[in-house]
C-alpha positions in Angstrom: -100.9 -1.9 -22.6 -104.3 -2.5 -20.9 -103.8 -6.3 -21.3 -100.3 -6.1 -19.7 -101.8 -4.2 -16.8 -104.5 -6.7 -16.5 -102.1 -9.6 -16.5 -100.0 -7.9 -13.8 -103.1 -7.3 -11.7 -104.0 -10.9 -12.1 -100.6 -12.1 -10.9 -100.7 -9.8 -7.9 -104.2 -11.0 -7.1 -103.1 -14.6 -7.4 -100.1 -14.0 -5.1 -102.3 -12.4 -2.6 -104.8 -15.3 -2.7 -101.9 -17.8 -2.2 -100.5 -15.8 0.7 -103.9 -15.6 2.2 -104.5 -19.3 1.8 -101.1 -20.0 3.4 -102.0 -17.7 6.4 -105.3 -19.5 6.7 -103.5 -22.9 6.8 -101.2 -21.6 9.5 -104.1 -20.2 11.4 -105.9 -23.6 11.1 -102.8 -25.3 12.5 -102.8 -23.2 15.6 -105.0 -24.2 18.6 -108.0 -22.0 19.4 -106.6 -20.9 22.8 -103.4 -19.5 24.2 -102.9 -18.8 27.9 -100.1 -16.4 28.9 -99.0 -15.6 32.4 -97.1 -12.3 32.5 -95.8 -9.5 34.7 -96.4 -6.9 32.0 -99.2 -4.3 32.2 -102.0 -4.1 29.7 -100.2 -1.3 27.9 -97.9 -4.0 26.6 -100.0 -7.1 26.6 -103.2 -5.7 25.0 -101.6 -4.5 21.7 -99.9 -7.9 21.3 -103.1 -9.8 22.2 -105.1 -7.9 19.6 -102.5 -8.1 16.9 -101.9 -11.8 17.5 -105.7 -12.6 17.4 -106.0 -10.7 14.2 -103.2 -12.7 12.6 -104.6 -15.9 13.9 -108.4 -15.6 13.7 -110.1 -18.1 15.8 -107.4 -18.2 18.5 -108.4 -16.5 21.8 -105.5 -15.2 23.9 -106.0 -15.3 27.6 -103.7 -13.1 29.6 -103.2 -13.7 33.3 -101.3 -10.9 35.1 -99.1 -11.8 38.0 -95.9 -10.4 39.4 -92.8 -12.3 38.5 -92.5 -14.2 41.8 -96.2 -15.1 41.8 -95.9 -16.3 38.2 -93.0 -18.6 38.9 -95.0 -20.1 41.9 -98.1 -20.4 39.8 -96.3 -22.4 37.1 -94.8 -24.7 39.7 -98.2 -25.3 41.3 -99.9 -26.0 37.9 -97.3 -28.2 36.3 -99.9 -30.9 35.5 -102.1 -28.3 33.7 -100.0 -25.3 33.1 -100.4 -22.0 31.2 -98.7 -22.0 27.7 -96.4 -19.0 27.9 -94.3 -17.2 30.6 -93.6 -13.6 29.5 -91.6 -11.3 31.7 -88.5 -9.2 32.0 -86.4 -11.0 34.5 -84.0 -13.5 33.0 -83.1 -14.9 36.4 -86.8 -15.9 36.9 -86.5 -17.9 33.7 -83.3 -19.5 35.0 -85.3 -20.7 38.1 -88.0 -22.2 35.8 -85.3 -23.8 33.7 -83.6 -25.3 36.7 -87.0 -26.8 37.7 -87.5 -28.3 34.2 -90.6 -26.2 33.7 -89.8 -24.8 30.3 -90.1 -26.4 26.8 -87.1 -26.2 24.4 -87.9 -24.2 21.3 -85.7 -22.8 18.6 -87.3 -19.7 17.0 -87.2 -19.5 13.2 -87.0 -15.7 13.1 -84.0 -14.1 11.5 -82.3 -10.7 12.0 -82.2 -11.1 15.7 -79.1 -9.9 17.6 -77.1 -12.7 19.2 -76.0 -10.7 22.3 -76.7 -7.4 24.0 -73.2 -6.4 25.3 -71.8 -9.7 26.3 -75.2 -11.2 27.4 -76.8 -13.7 25.1 -80.2 -12.7 23.8 -81.5 -16.3 24.0 -80.9 -19.0 26.5 -78.0 -21.1 25.0 -80.0 -24.3 25.9 -83.1 -23.1 24.0 -85.5 -23.0 26.9 -86.4 -19.2 26.7 -86.0 -16.4 24.2 -85.3 -12.7 24.4 -87.9 -10.6 22.6 -86.7 -7.2 23.9 -83.8 -5.7 25.8 -84.2 -3.8 29.1 -82.0 -1.6 31.3 -82.5 -0.3 34.8 -82.1 3.2 36.1 -83.7 6.3 37.5 -86.9 8.1 36.5 -87.7 11.5 37.8 -90.4 14.2 37.5 -88.9 17.3 36.1 -91.6 19.7 37.5 -91.3 18.1 40.9 -87.6 18.5 41.1 -87.8 22.1 39.9 -90.5 23.0 42.5 -88.4 21.4 45.3 -85.1 22.7 44.1 -83.6 19.2 43.7 -81.0 18.4 41.1 -81.7 15.7 38.5 -80.0 12.5 39.6 -77.5 10.7 37.3 -76.0 8.0 39.3 -77.1 5.6 42.2 -74.8 7.5 44.6 -76.8 10.7 43.9 -79.8 9.2 45.6 -77.8 8.8 48.8 -77.6 12.5 49.2 -79.6 14.2 52.0 -81.4 16.4 49.5 -83.3 13.4 48.2 -84.7 12.4 51.7 -88.4 11.5 51.3 -88.4 12.0 47.5 -87.5 8.6 46.2 -89.6 5.5 45.6 -88.9 1.8 44.7 -91.0 -1.4 44.5 -90.1 -4.4 46.6 -88.0 -6.9 44.8 -90.1 -9.7 46.3 -93.0 -8.2 44.4 -91.3 -7.0 41.2 -88.9 -9.0 39.0 -87.6 -5.8 37.5 -86.7 -4.3 40.9 -85.1 -7.6 41.8 -82.9 -7.2 38.7 -82.1 -3.6 39.7 -81.0 -4.6 43.2 -79.0 -7.5 41.8 -77.4 -5.2 39.2 -76.2 -2.8 42.0 -74.8 -5.6 44.0 -73.0 -7.2 41.1 -71.7 -3.8 39.8 -70.5 -2.5 43.2 -69.8 -5.7 45.0 -71.9 -7.2 47.9 -70.7 -5.0 50.7 -70.5 -1.7 48.8 -73.7 -2.5 47.0 -75.7 -3.1 50.1 -74.2 0.1 51.7 -75.5 2.0 48.6 -78.9 0.3 48.7 -79.3 0.9 52.4 -78.3 4.6 52.2 -80.7 5.1 49.3 -83.2 3.1 51.4 -82.8 5.8 54.2 -84.1 8.4 51.7 -87.1 6.3 50.5 -90.6 7.7 50.7 -92.2 4.4 49.8 -91.5 0.8 49.0 -94.4 -0.1 46.7 -95.9 -3.6 46.6 -96.4 -3.3 42.8 -94.0 -2.4 39.9 -96.5 0.0 38.4 -96.9 1.9 41.7 -93.5 3.7 41.3 -93.9 5.1 37.8 -97.5 6.1 38.6 -96.3 8.0 41.7 -93.6 9.8 39.8 -95.9 10.6 36.9 -98.4 12.1 39.3 -95.8 13.9 41.4 -96.5 11.9 44.6 -92.7 11.8 44.9 -90.0 13.0 42.5 -87.7 10.0 41.8 -88.3 6.4 41.1 -86.0 3.4 40.6 -87.5 1.6 37.6 -86.9 -0.5 34.5 -86.2 1.8 31.5 -89.5 1.4 29.6 -91.5 2.8 32.5 -89.6 6.1 32.2 -89.2 6.1 28.4 -92.9 5.3 27.8 -94.1 7.9 30.3 -91.9 10.6 28.7 -93.1 9.6 25.2 -96.7 9.8 26.4 -96.3 13.4 27.5 -95.7 13.2 31.2 -93.2 15.7 32.6 -90.6 13.0 33.3 -87.2 11.9 32.2 -85.1 8.7 32.6 -81.4 8.1 33.0 -79.2 5.0 32.9 -76.6 5.2 35.7 -73.0 4.0 35.0 -73.7 0.9 37.0 -76.5 -0.7 35.0 -77.1 -3.9 33.0 -78.9 -4.2 29.7 -80.4 -7.8 29.6 -83.1 -9.5 27.6 -86.7 -9.5 28.5 -87.9 -13.0 27.8 -90.6 -15.3 26.6 -90.7 -19.0 27.2 -93.0 -21.9 26.4 -94.0 -23.8 29.5 -93.3 -27.6 29.6 -96.4 -29.6 28.9 -98.3 -26.7 27.4 -101.6 -27.7 26.0 -101.5 -25.2 23.2 -97.9 -25.7 22.0 -98.4 -24.7 18.4 -100.2 -21.5 19.4 -97.3 -20.8 21.9 -94.7 -21.3 19.2 -96.7 -19.0 16.9 -96.7 -16.3 19.6 -93.0 -16.5 20.1 -92.4 -16.1 16.4 -94.9 -13.2 16.3 -93.0 -11.4 19.1 -89.8 -11.7 17.0 -91.3 -10.8 13.6 -91.0 -7.4 12.0 -94.6 -6.6 12.9 -94.1 -7.8 16.5 -90.9 -5.9 17.1 -92.4 -2.6 15.7 -95.1 -2.8 18.4 -92.3 -2.2 21.0 -91.8 1.3 19.5 -95.3 2.3 20.5 -95.1 5.4 22.8 -97.0 3.5 25.5 -94.5 0.6 25.4 -91.0 2.0 24.4 -89.1 -1.2 24.8 -85.8 -1.9 23.1 -86.2 -4.4 20.1 -83.8 -7.3 19.6 -84.5 -7.2 15.8 -81.7 -5.0 14.6 -83.6 -3.6 11.5 -86.4 -2.3 13.8 -84.2 0.6 15.0 -84.3 2.0 11.5 -88.0 2.7 12.1 -87.5 4.1 15.6 -87.8 7.9 16.4 -84.7 10.1 16.7 -82.9 9.6 20.0 -84.4 6.2 20.7 -82.0 4.2 22.9 -80.2 1.5 21.0 -78.2 -0.9 23.2 -76.5 -2.5 20.2 -74.9 0.8 18.9 -74.9 3.1 21.9 -71.5 3.1 23.7 -73.0 4.6 26.8 -75.2 1.5 27.2 -72.6 -1.0 26.1 -70.4 -0.1 29.1 -73.0 -1.6 31.5 -71.9 -4.4 33.8 -71.8 -8.1 32.7 -74.8 -9.5 34.5 -74.3 -13.0 36.0 -77.6 -14.7 35.9 -76.2 -17.9 37.5 -75.3 -15.9 40.7 -78.6 -14.2 40.6 -80.5 -17.4 40.3 -78.6 -19.0 43.2 -79.6 -16.2 45.7 -82.9 -15.2 44.0 -85.3 -15.9 46.8 -82.9 -15.1 49.6 -82.2 -11.7 48.2 -85.9 -10.9 48.0 -86.4 -11.9 51.6 -83.3 -10.1 52.8 -84.3 -6.7 51.1 -87.7 -7.0 52.7 -86.2 -7.6 56.2 -83.7 -4.7 56.0 -85.6 -2.2 53.9 -89.3 -2.9 53.2 -90.4 -3.9 56.6 -88.0 -1.7 58.5 -88.4 1.5 56.4 -89.5 3.7 59.3 -86.4 2.7 61.4 -84.1 3.0 58.4 -85.4 6.5 57.6 -84.9 7.6 61.2 -81.4 6.2 61.4 -80.3 8.0 58.2 -82.1 11.2 59.0 -80.2 11.3 62.3 -76.9 10.6 60.5 -77.6 13.3 57.9 -78.6 15.8 60.6 -75.4 15.2 62.6 -73.2 15.5 59.6 -74.9 18.7 58.4 -74.8 20.4 61.8 -71.3 19.4 62.7 -69.8 19.7 59.3 -66.0 20.3 59.4 -66.3 21.3 63.1 -66.9 17.7 64.2 -64.4 16.6 66.8 -62.7 13.2 66.9 -65.4 11.7 69.2 -68.2 13.0 67.1 -66.6 11.7 63.9 -66.1 8.3 65.4 -69.8 8.1 66.6 -71.0 9.1 63.1 -68.7 6.5 61.5 -70.1 3.8 63.8 -73.6 4.9 63.0 -72.9 4.7 59.2 -71.5 1.3 59.5 -74.5 0.0 61.5 -76.9 1.5 59.0 -75.0 0.2 56.0 -74.5 -3.4 56.8 -76.6 -6.5 56.2 -76.6 -9.6 58.4 -75.6 -11.9 55.6 -72.2 -12.3 53.8 -71.9 -12.7 50.1 -70.6 -16.3 50.6 -73.6 -17.1 52.8 -76.0 -15.7 50.2 -75.0 -18.3 47.6 -74.4 -21.2 50.1 -77.0 -23.9 49.0 -77.5 -24.8 52.7 -78.7 -21.3 53.4 -80.1 -19.9 50.1 -81.7 -23.3 49.4 -84.0 -22.8 52.5 -85.8 -19.9 50.8 -88.9 -20.1 48.7 -91.4 -17.5 47.6 -94.2 -17.2 50.2 -97.8 -16.3 49.2 -99.6 -13.5 51.0 -101.2 -14.9 54.2 -98.9 -18.0 54.3 -96.1 -18.7 56.7 -92.5 -19.4 55.6 -91.0 -22.8 56.3 -89.4 -23.0 59.7 -85.7 -22.7 58.6 -86.5 -19.7 56.3 -88.6 -18.1 59.1 -85.7 -18.5 61.5 -83.3 -16.7 59.2 -85.9 -13.9 58.6 -86.5 -13.4 62.3 -82.8 -13.2 62.9 -82.3 -10.6 60.1 -85.3 -8.6 61.2 -83.9 -8.4 64.8 -80.5 -7.5 63.5 -81.8 -4.7 61.3 -83.9 -3.2 64.1 -80.9 -3.3 66.5 -78.5 -1.8 63.9 -80.9 1.1 63.0 -81.9 1.9 66.5 -78.2 2.0 67.6 -77.2 4.0 64.6 -79.8 6.7 65.4 -78.7 6.8 69.0 -75.0 7.2 68.0 -75.7 9.9 65.5 -77.7 11.8 68.1 -74.9 11.4 70.6 -72.5 12.9 68.1 -74.4 16.2 68.2 -73.4 16.7 71.9 -70.0 15.0 71.9 -67.1 17.0 73.2 
């Protein structure tokens, strides 16, 4: 019996040695450096950096944090000596890189990965980028803040248009945040261009802040600087799991799309980059997503068996499966134009937008059902002015217009044609909001 036990132990030891030798060989095959450019915070990147370096001893992972727009620009500018990996949430940003031929085709060997989330492919059909997690977009709110201010918990985008939320909502600029860009694009695709912008501008009238960084919004909601934030799901889910007095809701109009990783064309450390992609998709890599500080949605189906009770599962949850079908081609066509347009009509004109909608809300509240025909007409005119953008949906995807737009670094000037459009939009927004405020104030004294 003892000899049998000894033989079994010897076999186990031998297997372990062989496995260790195989891992060592794989580690030796991988370059000693990996450079990742990412929009993700350290809460996400650091656990992966440490785990990957442990799996591949001798390989140093360098993480460069940039917002999505800046990352795309950086990869374009360093194409002769690029980083190895682009790692971010926004699939449309990867479509931009793909169009510019800045991504290397790679087919992951990992198995057990979902083919689609809803009707959206997890991986790029052409093999230039890979989904490693799924992401949804919605509303995060501080439960204590709402209770203290007697504000109801929001459930839908339209809730955030209500006067009770004035000064209590925050968002990051889509030009500074790929995830906010996706949120804005989701609202536009889900509601249509005109109704979508009307919703975004009326919500914009209630905004307390347009942050220049993605993390600024969840940080402000966590601390109670304001009560409600428009965010990607993992900001809300991870904050709640970490003990903050917050909650998160997916509105009916939302999209669940992959968060992606791609190997950059001409990467110097290609084998290390391929190993990193495989690690993200491995059982070990997918389980890291369940960490309370991360709380992202895995694409490996078996990983949900290890998730805590109540963890969102976009592959089985009918509530999430009803999200819109996100069109990344449309998003890619108007990507930079949309960022610039939002800045001109919301970010840079927030003071005037707030004033216009406050005047409209005040007029509607004071007049109520007593408003006469003249007052109603004045308010309707004010609403239209404050709810309209100076660009049609057709113009937004017209290559002769959208093609004029590029991301502009801080301190740089836009090209002349882009600057001309931006100046025109800014003037139109200022005129609309000023007139809207005047009309709403006139409604109060109309007879």
